[in-house]
C-alpha positions in Angstrom: 0.0 0.0 0.0 2.9 2.3 0.7 4.0 2.0 -3.0 0.5 2.5 -4.2 0.2 5.6 -2.0 3.5 7.0 -3.6 2.1 6.4 -7.1 -1.1 8.2 -6.2 0.8 11.1 -4.6 3.0 11.4 -7.8 -0.1 11.5 -10.0 -1.7 14.1 -7.8 1.1 16.5 -8.8 -0.4 18.5 -11.6 -3.4 16.2 -11.9 -6.3 16.7 -14.2 -8.9 18.7 -12.1 -11.8 16.2 -12.2 -9.5 13.5 -10.9 -7.7 15.5 -8.2 -10.3 15.0 -5.5 -10.6 11.3 -6.1 -6.8 10.8 -5.9 -6.6 12.7 -2.6 -9.6 10.8 -1.2 -7.9 7.5 -2.0 -4.7 8.7 -0.4 -6.6 9.6 2.7 -8.3 6.1 2.8 -4.9 4.4 2.4 -3.5 6.5 5.2 -6.3 5.5 7.5 -5.8 1.8 6.6 -2.1 2.0 7.2 -2.8 3.5 10.6 -5.3 0.8 11.3 -2.8 -1.9 10.3 -0.1 -0.3 12.5 -2.6 -0.2 15.4 -3.3 -3.8 14.8 0.4 -4.7 15.1 0.7 -2.7 18.3 -2.3 -4.4 19.8 -1.8 -8.2 19.8 -5.2 -9.6 19.4 -6.2 -13.1 18.2 -8.7 -13.7 15.4 -11.4 -14.2 18.0 -10.9 -10.7 19.4 -12.4 -8.7 22.3 -10.7 -10.8 25.0 -10.1 -9.2 28.4 -7.0 -10.1 30.3 -7.2 -10.0 34.0 -4.5 -10.9 36.6 -4.0 -10.4 40.3 -0.7 -9.9 42.0 -0.7 -10.3 45.8 2.1 -9.7 48.2 2.0 -10.1 52.0 4.3 -9.2 54.9 4.2 -9.4 58.7 2.2 -6.7 60.5 1.8 -6.2 64.2 -0.3 -4.0 66.4 1.2 -2.1 69.3 -0.7 0.3 71.6 -3.5 0.3 69.1 -1.4 1.2 66.1 -0.8 -1.4 63.3 2.6 -1.3 61.5 3.8 -3.4 58.7 7.2 -4.0 57.2 8.3 -2.9 53.8 6.0 -4.0 51.0 2.7 -3.8 52.9 0.1 -6.4 51.9 -1.8 -5.4 48.8 -4.2 -7.0 46.5 -4.5 -5.4 43.1 -6.2 -6.2 39.9 -5.1 -4.9 36.5 -7.4 -5.3 33.6 -6.3 -4.8 30.0 -9.1 -4.4 27.5 -7.9 -5.2 24.0 -9.6 -3.7 21.0 -10.5 -6.1 18.2 -9.6 -4.5 14.9 -10.3 -7.4 12.6 -8.9 -10.8 11.7 -5.9 -11.0 9.4 -7.9 -12.2 6.4 -10.3 -9.3 6.5 -7.4 -6.9 6.9 -5.6 -8.4 3.9 -8.8 -8.2 1.8 -9.3 -4.5 2.8 -5.7 -3.7 1.8 -6.1 -5.6 -1.6 -9.3 -3.8 -2.3 -7.7 -0.4 -1.7 -4.8 -1.3 -4.0 -7.2 -2.4 -6.7 -9.3 0.7 -6.4 -6.1 2.8 -6.6 -5.0 1.0 -9.7 -8.3 1.9 -11.4 -7.9 5.5 -10.2 -4.3 5.7 -11.6 -5.6 4.5 -15.0 -8.3 7.2 -14.9 -5.7 9.8 -14.0 -3.4 8.6 -16.8 -6.2 8.8 -19.3 -7.2 12.2 -18.1 -3.7 13.5 -18.4 -3.5 12.3 -22.0 -6.6 14.4 -22.9 -6.3 17.8 -24.5 -5.2 20.6 -22.2 -5.7 24.2 -23.0 -4.2 27.5 -21.6 -4.9 31.1 -22.1 -1.9 33.3 -23.0 -2.5 37.0 -22.1 -1.0 39.7 -24.3 -0.2 41.8 -21.2 1.5 39.1 -19.2 5.0 38.7 -20.5 6.3 35.2 -20.0 3.6 33.0 -18.5 4.3 29.5 -17.1 1.6 26.9 -17.3 1.9 23.6 -15.4 0.0 21.1 -17.5 -1.9 18.0 -16.2 0.4 15.4 -17.8 3.0 15.2 -20.5 2.4 16.5 -24.0 4.1 16.6 -27.3 1.8 18.6 -29.6 0.2 22.0 -30.0 -3.1 21.0 -31.5 -4.9 24.3 -31.8 -4.5 28.1 -31.4 -7.6 30.3 -31.1 -8.2 34.0 -30.3 -6.4 37.2 -31.2 -4.3 40.0 -29.8 -2.5 43.1 -30.7 0.7 44.8 -29.6 -1.1 48.2 -29.9 -4.9 47.8 -29.7 -5.4 51.5 -30.6 -3.5 51.4 -33.8 -3.3 47.8 -35.1 -6.0 45.2 -35.8 -5.9 42.0 -33.7 -3.9 39.1 -35.1 -3.4 35.4 -34.3 -0.2 33.5 -33.4 1.4 34.5 -36.7 1.7 38.1 -35.5 1.4 41.4 -37.3 2.1 41.3 -41.1 1.8 43.4 -44.2 1.3 47.1 -43.8 1.0 46.8 -40.0 4.4 45.1 -39.9 5.9 47.9 -42.1 4.4 50.6 -39.8 5.8 48.8 -36.8 9.3 48.4 -38.2 10.7 51.6 -36.7 9.8 50.2 -33.3 11.5 46.8 -33.8 13.7 47.5 -30.7 10.5 46.8 -28.7 10.2 43.2 -29.9 11.1 40.6 -27.4 12.8 38.5 -30.1 14.0 40.4 -33.2 13.8 37.2 -35.3 10.0 37.1 -35.2 7.1 39.5 -36.0 5.4 41.7 -33.5 2.6 39.8 -31.9 4.0 36.4 -32.7 3.2 33.6 -30.2 6.5 32.6 -28.5 7.2 29.5 -26.5 10.3 28.7 -24.4 12.0 25.4 -25.0 15.3 23.6 -24.4 16.3 24.7 -27.9 15.5 28.4 -27.1 12.6 30.6 -28.0 10.3 29.1 -30.7 7.7 30.9 -32.8 4.5 28.8 -32.7 2.3 29.7 -35.7 0.2 26.6 -36.2 -0.5 23.2 -34.7 2.8 21.4 -34.4 4.5 18.3 -33.0 7.5 19.1 -30.8 10.6 16.9 -30.4 10.6 16.7 -26.6 7.7 15.9 -24.3 6.8 18.6 -21.8 4.7 18.9 -18.7 5.0 22.7 -18.3 5.3 25.4 -20.9 6.3 29.1 -21.0 4.5 31.3 -23.5 4.2 35.0 -24.3 3.5 37.6 -27.0 6.4 38.9 -29.0 6.6 42.3 -27.4 9.1 43.8 -24.9 8.2 43.7 -21.2 8.2 47.5 -21.0 5.8 47.8 -23.9 3.0 45.5 -22.8 0.7 48.2 -21.4 -1.1 49.0 -24.7 -1.6 45.3 -25.7 -5.0 43.7 -25.8 -6.3 40.2 -26.2 -5.2 36.6 -25.6 -4.7 33.3 -27.3 -6.1 29.9 -26.3 -3.5 27.3 -26.9 -4.3 23.6 -26.6 -2.0 20.6 -26.3 -2.2 16.9 -26.7 0.0 13.8 -26.8 
């Protein structure tokens, strides 16, 4: 169960939202069962259970009475009873079945979580945000769709998609190229950070390396984001 708990805990990191609560609930159930098993080990009970153990210890010494006062030697006579009530937690077979049931349920949940993490995941990249990091619910390799529009100057230039400003707008923006975040790409291009450096994501694309988190932004300098407007919805899949 400890290994299963670790697997659930690992899948909980960045889990797909509908599955998160189920994973945490299963972890809590396993924690309770592990505590129950630990308590069972500490409390040695037989399969019959609920026994009460009672024993009596009696010691006696010589006592004498002198002038109406009784005195006894060290270890005065005493009769005492100590009762130990043992709590029956379940026979070994039922405990084993409960543990196996939890592991089987967990296996099913892990499959659900894996299936969920392989589903499409979408993020919204804000034109005013600079670099934005998105922790995705799983590992992905593809950009499957890009929707929405944005502009690096909403007062002067019409909104565009991930390809950025082009044509006459690009010509009009050319004197301000120093305000691009990356000079290689058009104003308003959708940028993505990667191990290979900054990429321009124009269309759905398959990437070389799987990723579980992604950094994205508009191609506009950090000190020029104030007049931007709009956002792009970017979706990923395996």
